C-alpha positions, 0 to 999 in steps of 0.5 A, a space after each residue: 542482479 538486483 536483490 533487496 532485503 526488506 530490512 535494508 529499505 528505509 521505513 517512512 510514514 506515508 501520506 496515508 499514515 501507513 508505515 512503508 518500505 519501498 522495495 522497488 521503484 524504476 526511477 530509484 533502482 535502475 530497473 525497466 518496469 512500469 510499477 513500484 513495489 512497497 511493503 506496508 504496515 498498519 498498527 492494530 486498531 489503526 486506519 489509513 487516511 482516505 486517499 486517491 492515486 492516479 495510478 492503479 494499485 494492488 494490495 496483497 495481504 500478508 499478515 493480520 486482518 482488516 477492512 478495505 474501503 474502496 469508493 464507499 464499499 467495505 469488505 473484510 480482508 485476510 492474509 492471502 487476499 488480493 485487492 485491486 484498487 482502480 485509478 482515482 478510487 477513494 480508498 482506505 484500509 483498517 487493521 482489525 483485531 490485535 495484530 498489525 496488518 502487513 501487505 504489499 503494494 504494487 502501483 502501476 504506473 510507479 508511485 509518484 508523490 504528485 499522483 497521491 491525494 490525501 482526502 482526510 
């Protein structure tokens, strides 16, 4: 049985400038899944770097409000929203208001450094 607490996952600053805690990755945690799962935080008033992934990605918004940009199209986002990001899409996310934006990131196939391209 694999159970991981978010607070036991080391926090890093990702290439797109979000604070990230990797919760599950098949290569690191010995599980047979194709995807990786991470918790991301973006401080109020901040914007992630414009970037692309070779993989598809899904964001699930937990806290805060924001604005998602995918291939030049913007839309406001709120807790409970799910965002699908196609492979190779140019993307960034912004935290609006006074609260930090927190969201889950599911990447399929699992995230790899060589599959991410920072465009800013």
